[in-house]
NUTORLUM-865136 format. One line per 10 residues: for each residue y, x negated, z of N, C-alpha, C, O. Coordinates in pm, 1 decimal, always signed. Last residue first. Layout:
! residues N
Y:X:Z:Y:X:Z:Y:X:Z:Y:X:Z; ...
! end
This chain:
! residues 154
-29109.0:-7566.4:-6113.7:-29046.5:-7491.0:-6004.7:-29041.4:-7347.4:-6045.2:-28992.8:-7263.6:-5969.3; -29196.5:-7680.4:-6347.7:-29296.9:-7635.0:-6251.2:-29238.5:-7554.8:-6137.4:-29311.3:-7481.7:-6070.2; -28973.4:-7764.9:-6481.5:-29050.7:-7654.1:-6541.5:-29149.3:-7597.8:-6440.8:-29182.8:-7479.5:-6447.1; -28889.9:-7972.9:-6319.9:-28803.4:-7856.1:-6333.5:-28878.2:-7738.9:-6395.5:-28848.1:-7623.8:-6364.0; -29098.9:-8157.1:-6352.8:-29072.2:-8097.4:-6221.6:-28993.2:-7968.1:-6236.6:-29025.1:-7866.9:-6174.2; -29127.1:-8298.1:-6572.9:-29184.8:-8163.9:-6577.9:-29162.0:-8090.7:-6447.0:-29201.6:-7975.1:-6432.3; -28925.7:-8516.4:-6707.8:-28948.0:-8455.5:-6575.8:-28998.7:-8313.5:-6594.0:-28923.1:-8221.8:-6626.0; -28879.1:-8588.6:-6970.3:-28977.9:-8664.1:-6892.8:-29011.2:-8600.8:-6758.0:-29116.0:-8630.2:-6700.6; -28674.6:-8418.8:-7052.6:-28806.9:-8408.6:-7116.1:-28915.0:-8478.7:-7034.3:-29029.3:-8433.1:-7029.7; -28460.4:-8498.2:-6891.8:-28505.6:-8358.8:-6883.1:-28642.6:-8340.1:-6948.1:-28719.8:-8254.8:-6904.2
-28434.7:-8767.4:-6969.3:-28471.1:-8734.5:-6831.9:-28525.6:-8592.2:-6823.8:-28625.8:-8567.9:-6756.5; -28355.7:-8736.1:-7239.3:-28477.5:-8810.5:-7204.8:-28525.7:-8774.0:-7065.0:-28645.1:-8751.9:-7044.6; -28113.2:-8599.1:-7211.0:-28224.6:-8535.6:-7282.6:-28356.5:-8603.3:-7246.2:-28457.3:-8536.0:-7224.7; -27963.2:-8791.7:-7073.0:-27985.0:-8660.0:-7014.0:-28104.2:-8590.9:-7078.3:-28186.7:-8531.2:-7009.2; -27959.2:-8996.8:-7262.2:-28018.9:-9020.1:-7130.5:-28052.3:-8886.1:-7065.4:-28160.2:-8870.6:-7008.3; -27821.6:-8871.5:-7471.5:-27958.2:-8922.0:-7493.7:-28030.5:-8942.9:-7360.5:-28148.6:-8910.6:-7347.6; -27568.6:-8818.5:-7364.8:-27656.7:-8705.7:-7397.8:-27801.0:-8751.4:-7417.7:-27893.8:-8677.7:-7384.3; -27407.8:-8969.3:-7103.7:-27480.1:-8997.8:-7226.4:-27581.9:-8887.2:-7253.4:-27671.9:-8865.2:-7172.5; -27274.3:-8968.5:-6872.7:-27242.3:-8858.7:-6964.9:-27313.6:-8876.9:-7098.9:-27282.8:-8807.7:-7195.9; -27356.8:-9030.6:-6537.1:-27370.5:-9066.3:-6677.5:-27343.1:-8944.7:-6765.5:-27384.5:-8832.9:-6734.7
-27350.9:-8931.1:-6282.1:-27229.6:-8995.2:-6331.4:-27237.7:-9033.5:-6477.9:-27135.4:-9066.1:-6538.2; -27593.5:-8849.6:-6200.9:-27506.1:-8746.1:-6256.9:-27374.7:-8804.0:-6308.7:-27296.3:-8733.3:-6372.1; -27882.4:-9006.1:-6240.6:-27743.7:-9038.0:-6210.3:-27654.5:-8934.6:-6278.1:-27642.4:-8933.6:-6400.6; -28198.0:-8955.0:-6091.1:-28104.1:-8920.8:-6198.1:-27963.8:-8953.3:-6151.1:-27929.8:-8930.6:-6035.0; -28520.3:-8918.1:-5994.4:-28411.8:-9015.8:-6000.4:-28323.6:-8982.5:-6119.8:-28368.9:-8981.9:-6234.2; -28674.3:-8690.2:-5801.0:-28623.1:-8706.4:-5937.1:-28504.9:-8802.7:-5931.7:-28401.9:-8772.4:-5871.5; -28956.0:-8575.6:-5619.4:-28843.8:-8668.0:-5631.9:-28803.5:-8680.3:-5778.4:-28888.2:-8680.8:-5867.8; -29067.0:-8311.5:-5414.3:-29070.0:-8375.9:-5545.5:-28944.8:-8462.3:-5554.0:-28839.7:-8425.5:-5501.5; -29261.2:-8186.5:-5144.1:-29141.1:-8254.6:-5193.3:-29168.5:-8310.3:-5332.1:-29280.5:-8351.1:-5362.7; -29365.6:-7922.4:-4933.9:-29385.3:-8000.4:-5056.2:-29253.3:-8065.1:-5095.4:-29146.8:-8005.0:-5081.3
-29458.2:-7891.2:-4594.7:-29350.4:-7888.2:-4694.1:-29385.8:-7976.4:-4813.2:-29430.2:-8090.0:-4796.7; -29641.9:-7927.0:-4397.0:-29664.1:-7814.4:-4488.2:-29560.5:-7807.0:-4600.2:-29573.8:-7725.1:-4691.1; -29554.1:-8140.1:-4234.4:-29664.4:-8160.6:-4329.1:-29684.3:-8046.8:-4428.9:-29739.5:-8069.8:-4536.6; -29275.9:-8260.0:-4136.9:-29317.3:-8123.6:-4172.2:-29428.4:-8131.2:-4275.8:-29399.5:-8129.0:-4395.5; -29258.6:-8534.1:-4089.4:-29209.3:-8441.2:-3986.5:-29258.2:-8298.3:-4009.6:-29279.6:-8223.7:-3914.0; -29370.5:-8627.9:-4326.8:-29425.9:-8671.3:-4198.3:-29384.5:-8574.0:-4088.0:-29465.9:-8536.3:-4003.7; -29206.6:-8518.3:-4520.3:-29345.1:-8471.5:-4512.7:-29415.1:-8517.9:-4385.5:-29509.9:-8453.4:-4340.7; -28969.4:-8661.5:-4460.8:-28972.9:-8515.1:-4455.1:-29115.6:-8465.1:-4439.6:-29142.9:-8379.4:-4355.5; -29041.2:-8928.3:-4502.9:-28991.1:-8885.0:-4371.9:-29002.6:-8733.8:-4355.7:-29040.9:-8684.5:-4249.6; -29105.4:-8914.5:-4776.4:-29209.9:-8948.7:-4679.2:-29167.7:-8905.2:-4539.0:-29249.1:-8851.0:-4464.2
-28854.8:-8858.0:-4883.5:-28963.0:-8760.6:-4901.5:-29075.3:-8786.5:-4801.9:-29134.3:-8692.4:-4748.7; -28726.1:-9096.8:-4818.7:-28680.8:-8971.2:-4757.7:-28789.4:-8865.0:-4768.9:-28813.2:-8790.3:-4674.0; -28874.6:-9272.8:-4981.8:-28867.4:-9294.1:-4836.7:-28825.5:-9165.9:-4764.9:-28883.0:-9130.6:-4662.0; -28827.0:-9172.8:-5237.6:-28963.7:-9171.1:-5185.0:-28965.5:-9191.0:-5033.6:-29048.8:-9132.4:-4964.5; -28551.2:-9224.0:-5256.9:-28602.4:-9086.8:-5264.6:-28741.6:-9076.2:-5203.4:-28770.9:-8983.7:-5127.7; -28547.3:-9502.1:-5253.2:-28485.7:-9428.0:-5142.9:-28535.0:-9283.9:-5139.5:-28557.8:-9228.0:-5032.2; -28677.5:-9547.4:-5498.2:-28735.8:-9599.8:-5373.7:-28677.7:-9528.2:-5251.3:-28750.4:-9497.4:-5156.9; -28506.9:-9430.9:-5691.2:-28638.3:-9372.8:-5664.6:-28697.7:-9421.8:-5533.6:-28762.7:-9344.1:-5463.7; -28171.5:-9358.6:-5682.4:-28269.2:-9463.6:-5654.3:-28402.6:-9403.1:-5612.6:-28411.1:-9332.9:-5511.9; -28006.3:-9133.5:-5721.6:-28012.8:-9237.7:-5824.0:-28126.3:-9336.2:-5804.9:-28173.9:-9393.1:-5903.1
-28154.6:-8807.9:-5659.9:-28060.5:-8915.0:-5629.4:-28079.0:-9023.4:-5734.7:-28158.6:-9007.0:-5827.2; -28300.3:-8515.2:-5542.3:-28241.1:-8582.4:-5658.0:-28140.4:-8685.1:-5608.8:-28052.9:-8655.0:-5527.6; -28581.6:-8342.1:-5438.0:-28481.0:-8440.2:-5399.4:-28430.5:-8511.6:-5523.8:-28510.1:-8563.0:-5602.4; -28679.5:-8029.9:-5389.3:-28667.4:-8124.4:-5499.6:-28551.3:-8216.5:-5464.4:-28436.0:-8173.5:-5461.4; -28876.9:-7894.4:-5130.4:-28749.9:-7954.6:-5171.7:-28768.1:-8045.8:-5291.4:-28859.4:-8128.3:-5295.4; -28976.4:-7595.5:-4961.8:-29010.9:-7710.5:-5044.3:-28883.3:-7762.3:-5109.3:-28792.5:-7685.0:-5139.7; -28907.2:-7492.1:-4629.8:-28877.7:-7482.0:-4772.2:-28922.5:-7609.8:-4841.9:-28908.2:-7719.3:-4787.5; -28918.2:-7463.9:-4348.7:-29040.4:-7458.0:-4428.6:-29013.8:-7433.2:-4577.6:-29089.3:-7361.7:-4643.4; -28704.7:-7525.1:-4202.0:-28719.9:-7383.6:-4235.8:-28836.0:-7360.7:-4332.2:-28850.5:-7252.8:-4389.6; -28723.1:-7796.3:-4205.1:-28749.4:-7728.4:-4078.3:-28767.8:-7578.0:-4099.0:-28838.1:-7512.2:-4022.4
-28632.8:-7840.2:-4462.8:-28774.8:-7861.4:-4433.7:-28813.6:-7796.2:-4301.6:-28925.2:-7746.1:-4287.8; -28361.4:-7797.5:-4424.3:-28436.8:-7705.9:-4510.0:-28586.6:-7718.8:-4485.5:-28658.9:-7619.2:-4487.2; -28307.1:-8019.9:-4262.4:-28286.9:-7884.1:-4210.0:-28361.6:-7781.0:-4293.7:-28419.1:-7686.9:-4238.9; -28363.3:-8230.8:-4438.5:-28441.6:-8216.4:-4315.7:-28426.8:-8076.1:-4256.5:-28523.8:-8019.8:-4205.8; -28165.6:-8186.7:-4634.1:-28308.4:-8181.5:-4668.9:-28394.7:-8159.6:-4544.9:-28488.0:-8079.3:-4546.6; -27936.5:-8233.3:-4481.9:-27958.6:-8099.6:-4539.1:-28105.9:-8082.2:-4576.6:-28164.2:-7976.2:-4553.7; -27958.5:-8504.2:-4440.9:-27967.7:-8413.3:-4325.7:-27995.8:-8271.2:-4372.0:-28070.9:-8197.8:-4307.6; -27917.0:-8590.4:-4704.3:-28043.4:-8618.5:-4635.0:-28062.7:-8523.4:-4517.7:-28171.3:-8468.9:-4498.3; -27654.2:-8497.6:-4751.6:-27765.5:-8454.5:-4835.5:-27899.8:-8476.2:-4768.3:-27987.2:-8389.7:-4774.7; -27501.8:-8638.0:-4562.6:-27515.5:-8493.1:-4551.5:-27634.6:-8443.1:-4632.7:-27708.1:-8355.4:-4587.1
-27670.6:-8951.8:-4573.5:-27560.3:-8866.8:-4530.2:-27594.9:-8719.6:-4518.5:-27702.2:-8682.1:-4471.3; -27907.4:-9002.7:-4841.1:-27827.0:-9046.4:-4726.6:-27724.6:-8939.3:-4691.6:-27696.6:-8849.0:-4770.4; -28053.3:-8891.6:-5045.2:-28106.4:-9012.8:-4982.1:-28022.7:-9062.6:-4866.2:-28063.2:-9157.0:-4798.3; -27965.4:-8676.2:-5197.6:-28052.7:-8649.5:-5083.6:-28103.7:-8773.9:-5012.0:-28190.2:-8762.4:-4925.2; -27803.6:-8595.1:-5408.0:-27751.7:-8689.9:-5309.5:-27834.4:-8686.7:-5182.0:-27780.3:-8693.6:-5071.7; -27908.2:-8253.5:-5426.8:-27861.5:-8376.7:-5491.2:-27799.9:-8466.2:-5384.9:-27749.8:-8417.8:-5283.4; -28174.4:-8043.9:-5385.2:-28068.1:-8113.0:-5312.2:-28033.2:-8240.6:-5386.2:-28119.0:-8326.6:-5406.1; -28311.5:-7732.7:-5422.8:-28276.4:-7854.1:-5496.6:-28157.9:-7917.6:-5425.2:-28054.1:-7854.1:-5406.5; -28586.2:-7559.1:-5283.4:-28443.8:-7592.3:-5276.7:-28422.7:-7722.3:-5353.5:-28507.2:-7811.7:-5349.2; -28829.8:-7297.5:-5321.6:-28781.1:-7432.3:-5347.9:-28630.3:-7443.0:-5331.7:-28556.2:-7349.5:-5361.9
-28871.8:-7028.6:-5275.7:-28949.0:-7125.1:-5198.0:-28892.9:-7266.1:-5209.5:-28907.0:-7345.9:-5116.9; -28582.8:-6806.3:-5241.9:-28693.8:-6870.2:-5311.6:-28760.1:-6974.4:-5224.2:-28713.3:-7005.6:-5114.7; -28407.1:-6664.2:-5090.7:-28360.2:-6708.7:-5222.0:-28469.5:-6775.8:-5303.2:-28450.9:-6800.2:-5422.5; -28519.8:-6623.7:-4846.0:-28512.7:-6507.3:-4935.0:-28463.2:-6544.6:-5075.3:-28475.9:-6465.2:-5168.5; -28492.4:-6854.4:-4700.4:-28618.6:-6833.6:-4772.2:-28611.8:-6714.8:-4867.5:-28691.4:-6706.8:-4961.1; -28262.9:-6846.0:-4551.1:-28254.7:-6909.9:-4682.0:-28381.8:-6890.0:-4763.2:-28379.0:-6907.4:-4885.1; -28125.1:-6607.5:-4373.8:-28260.2:-6654.8:-4399.9:-28261.4:-6712.5:-4540.3:-28261.0:-6637.8:-4638.3; -27824.3:-6679.3:-4191.8:-27894.9:-6630.3:-4310.2:-28036.1:-6687.1:-4316.1:-28062.8:-6798.2:-4270.3; -27735.8:-6589.6:-3853.3:-27766.9:-6688.8:-3957.0:-27848.0:-6628.3:-4071.4:-27929.4:-6538.2:-4050.9; -27477.4:-6376.0:-3765.4:-27623.0:-6387.6:-3771.6:-27657.0:-6486.1:-3882.7:-27611.8:-6468.4:-3995.7
-27202.7:-6365.3:-3551.8:-27256.9:-6415.8:-3677.4:-27408.7:-6429.2:-3667.6:-27460.9:-6487.0:-3572.2; -27090.3:-6298.2:-3312.5:-27156.8:-6191.7:-3386.7:-27217.6:-6237.8:-3518.3:-27278.0:-6157.6:-3589.6; -26969.8:-6532.4:-3214.1:-27074.1:-6466.0:-3135.7:-27153.9:-6365.4:-3217.7:-27273.7:-6348.9:-3194.7; -26777.6:-6591.3:-3407.3:-26886.6:-6686.3:-3383.2:-27001.7:-6619.0:-3308.5:-27118.3:-6646.1:-3337.0; -26609.3:-6374.1:-3383.3:-26679.1:-6395.1:-3510.1:-26795.4:-6492.5:-3493.3:-26899.2:-6477.8:-3557.7; -26515.0:-6418.0:-3121.6:-26591.5:-6297.5:-3152.7:-26672.3:-6316.2:-3281.3:-26789.5:-6278.9:-3287.6; -26371.1:-6653.7:-3164.8:-26484.3:-6653.6:-3072.9:-26574.3:-6532.9:-3098.3:-26696.8:-6545.3:-3096.6; -26169.6:-6564.7:-3338.4:-26268.2:-6663.5:-3384.1:-26391.3:-6670.4:-3293.6:-26502.9:-6690.8:-3341.5; -26049.2:-6373.5:-3153.5:-26112.7:-6331.1:-3278.2:-26208.9:-6436.3:-3332.7:-26320.7:-6401.4:-3370.5; -25943.6:-6532.4:-2938.9:-26054.1:-6440.6:-2916.9:-26123.5:-6396.0:-3045.5:-26245.8:-6381.9:-3046.5
-25739.2:-6703.9:-3048.0:-25851.4:-6753.0:-2968.7:-25969.6:-6656.8:-2964.9:-26083.7:-6697.9:-2985.9; -25554.2:-6584.9:-3222.5:-25572.6:-6729.5:-3225.8:-25696.1:-6777.6:-3150.7:-25752.5:-6881.3:-3185.4; -25558.6:-6308.9:-3182.1:-25580.2:-6359.5:-3317.9:-25605.7:-6509.5:-3320.7:-25672.3:-6558.1:-3412.0; -25512.3:-6293.0:-2901.8:-25634.7:-6240.2:-2961.2:-25661.2:-6302.9:-3097.3:-25773.3:-6345.4:-3125.3; -25259.0:-6404.3:-2872.8:-25373.6:-6467.8:-2808.1:-25504.9:-6421.1:-2870.0:-25597.3:-6500.3:-2888.5; -25112.1:-6213.1:-3021.1:-25114.0:-6353.3:-3061.3:-25234.1:-6425.1:-3001.8:-25303.7:-6498.5:-3072.0; -25155.7:-5985.8:-2866.3:-25204.7:-5989.0:-3004.2:-25212.3:-6132.9:-3054.9:-25307.6:-6170.2:-3123.4; -25026.3:-6062.6:-2630.1:-25169.6:-6035.1:-2627.5:-25228.5:-6041.4:-2767.9:-25337.5:-6095.3:-2787.7; -24764.4:-6077.8:-2724.6:-24829.2:-6198.8:-2674.2:-24980.7:-6180.7:-2673.2:-25054.9:-6271.5:-2710.5; -24728.2:-5805.2:-2786.2:-24715.0:-5908.6:-2890.2:-24783.6:-6038.1:-2847.9:-24853.3:-6100.6:-2927.8
-24756.3:-5687.7:-2534.5:-24853.5:-5654.4:-2638.9:-24849.0:-5759.5:-2750.2:-24953.1:-5798.7:-2802.8; -24527.6:-5791.8:-2415.0:-24658.3:-5827.5:-2361.9:-24768.2:-5798.1:-2463.3:-24863.0:-5875.6:-2476.3; -24337.2:-5660.6:-2565.3:-24344.3:-5806.2:-2568.7:-24479.0:-5855.7:-2519.7:-24536.9:-5949.1:-2575.2; -24390.9:-5399.9:-2483.4:-24413.3:-5436.1:-2623.4:-24418.1:-5587.8:-2641.4:-24494.6:-5638.0:-2723.7; -24315.3:-5419.5:-2212.9:-24454.5:-5388.7:-2245.0:-24485.2:-5426.7:-2390.2:-24592.7:-5479.7:-2418.5; -24045.5:-5455.0:-2239.2:-24125.3:-5563.3:-2183.2:-24272.7:-5542.8:-2212.7:-24346.2:-5639.1:-2234.8; -23967.3:-5203.5:-2320.4:-23963.1:-5312.1:-2417.7:-24040.7:-5434.3:-2368.8:-24095.9:-5508.9:-2449.8; -23981.5:-5047.0:-2088.1:-24084.1:-5029.7:-2191.3:-24082.6:-5140.3:-2296.6:-24186.2:-5168.6:-2356.6; -23928.5:-5109.9:-1772.8:-23881.9:-5166.6:-1898.5:-23990.3:-5151.5:-2005.8:-24081.1:-5234.2:-2013.6; -24001.2:-5067.4:-1513.8:-23909.2:-4971.3:-1575.8:-23859.2:-5018.0:-1711.8:-23756.9:-4969.3:-1760.0
-24183.1:-5274.9:-1451.0:-24214.2:-5135.8:-1415.3:-24125.0:-5032.9:-1485.9:-24170.3:-4922.1:-1514.5; -24272.0:-5547.5:-1523.2:-24187.7:-5463.5:-1608.1:-24205.8:-5315.1:-1573.6:-24241.3:-5236.8:-1661.7; -24441.2:-5667.8:-1334.8:-24318.1:-5734.5:-1372.8:-24222.9:-5649.0:-1457.3:-24103.3:-5677.6:-1461.5; -24653.3:-5482.5:-1278.2:-24595.3:-5566.7:-1174.3:-24456.4:-5617.6:-1212.6:-24363.8:-5611.3:-1131.6; -24722.7:-5353.4:-1513.4:-24685.5:-5272.1:-1397.8:-24616.0:-5354.4:-1290.4:-24529.7:-5303.3:-1219.1; -24781.6:-5583.4:-1674.4:-24678.9:-5486.8:-1713.4:-24631.2:-5407.6:-1592.0:-24510.6:-5396.0:-1570.1; -24995.4:-5699.3:-1536.1:-24870.7:-5774.7:-1552.5:-24756.9:-5680.4:-1588.1:-24646.1:-5696.0:-1536.7; -25184.0:-5488.9:-1562.8:-25139.9:-5532.6:-1430.5:-25006.6:-5605.9:-1439.2:-24915.4:-5579.5:-1360.9; -25216.0:-5483.2:-1842.3:-25164.4:-5364.6:-1774.2:-25113.0:-5401.9:-1635.1:-25008.7:-5351.7:-1593.2; -25328.0:-5738.3:-1878.9:-25200.5:-5704.3:-1943.6:-25137.3:-5583.5:-1875.5:-25016.3:-5582.2:-1853.3
-25567.4:-5710.2:-1735.2:-25466.5:-5804.1:-1685.9:-25330.2:-5777.4:-1750.2:-25227.3:-5792.0:-1684.1; -25694.9:-5516.2:-1895.0:-25666.0:-5488.2:-1754.1:-25558.1:-5582.3:-1700.1:-25468.3:-5539.3:-1627.9; -25718.3:-5654.2:-2138.3:-25641.2:-5529.4:-2130.8:-25602.3:-5498.8:-1987.0:-25488.6:-5459.7:-1960.4; -25883.0:-5867.2:-2057.7:-25751.7:-5893.2:-2116.6:-25663.0:-5770.0:-2106.7:-25545.7:-5780.4:-2070.8; -26118.0:-5737.3:-1966.2:-26033.6:-5813.4:-1872.9:-25894.1:-5841.9:-1927.3:-25797.1:-5841.1:-1851.6; -26193.0:-5611.7:-2222.8:-26164.1:-5535.0:-2102.3:-26082.3:-5615.3:-2001.8:-25981.4:-5563.1:-1954.3; -26230.5:-5834.9:-2399.1:-26132.4:-5729.6:-2426.3:-26094.1:-5655.1:-2299.6:-25975.6:-5637.0:-2271.6; -26429.5:-6007.5:-2269.7:-26298.9:-6052.5:-2316.5:-26196.1:-5940.3:-2329.0:-26086.2:-5950.8:-2274.5; -26666.5:-5892.0:-2174.1:-26622.7:-6018.1:-2116.3:-26484.2:-6063.4:-2160.2:-26425.3:-6149.8:-2095.0; -26707.0:-5649.0:-2305.2:-26708.4:-5651.4:-2159.0:-26654.7:-5780.9:-2100.9:-26602.3:-5780.9:-1989.5
-26688.7:-5725.0:-2578.1:-26599.2:-5624.1:-2521.2:-26593.0:-5632.9:-2369.3:-26484.8:-5625.0:-2311.2; -26896.5:-5916.2:-2600.3:-26758.3:-5953.2:-2627.8:-26661.6:-5854.7:-2562.6:-26564.1:-5895.4:-2499.4; -27121.0:-5760.5:-2543.4:-27090.8:-5875.6:-2459.1:-26944.7:-5917.1:-2476.2:-26877.0:-5949.2:-2378.5; -27103.4:-5583.0:-2758.2:-27093.4:-5532.0:-2622.1:-27058.6:-5644.1:-2525.0:-26976.7:-5625.6:-2435.0; -27145.6:-5766.1:-2967.8:-27020.9:-5690.0:-2960.2:-27000.0:-5636.7:-2818.8:-26889.2:-5645.0:-2765.7; -27406.0:-5852.0:-2911.1:-27295.7:-5948.3:-2907.7:-27160.9:-5878.4:-2898.6:-27071.2:-5926.0:-2829.1; -27542.9:-5609.4:-2947.3:-27545.0:-5676.0:-2817.6:-27430.1:-5775.5:-2805.0:-27364.6:-5782.7:-2701.0; -27492.7:-5565.3:-3220.0:-27443.1:-5469.3:-3121.1:-27442.1:-5530.9:-2980.9:-27349.3:-5506.5:-2903.8; -27623.3:-5784.4:-3336.1:-27479.2:-5769.3:-3352.9:-27421.2:-5674.4:-3248.3:-27313.5:-5699.6:-3194.2; -27892.9:-5735.1:-3259.6:-27823.8:-5856.4:-3215.7:-27672.8:-5841.7:-3225.6:-27600.8:-5881.8:-3134.1
-27934.2:-5384.9:-3167.4:-27966.4:-5504.0:-3244.6:-27877.7:-5620.4:-3198.3:-27796.5:-5604.0:-3107.3; -28057.3:-5194.2:-2891.5:-27944.0:-5249.6:-2965.5:-27990.5:-5369.9:-3046.3:-28074.8:-5447.5:-3001.2; -28322.0:-4949.8:-2917.7:-28248.5:-5060.1:-2857.5:-28133.7:-5105.3:-2945.9:-28117.0:-5059.8:-3059.1; -28481.2:-4665.2:-2846.9:-28387.4:-4717.9:-2945.2:-28301.5:-4825.1:-2878.4:-28218.5:-4794.6:-2792.8
! end
């Protein structure tokens, strides 16, 4: 019976941060406050402050297990996928072997990004859909939704 990832990270955290912090706090207390119990409480307050500001975020980072995005389905829909964060997000999803529906305003840019994704990850399927979410015209929205069978095929 072995330890899982969270238990190993917790053990690593306890042995490398909590134990030395407690030992050093006890040493400082015995050295500088031998007959002053209130000094010990001040030391505990400082230790708690240090823990909440530095050690707790570090502990949370060490024990975090990344999510498996594939459990939500095979396809991901990414809007704004032709540049910036949206494009990078598409590449990261493709690395996890997810098929991607790319949505943006310019079809030529969409096709270029889709080509980059399929070149880097040949097993990934991509579909492109040019749509401007800034338009509020119901006729345009209805026309786009009827012309794109992509959404029905997902």
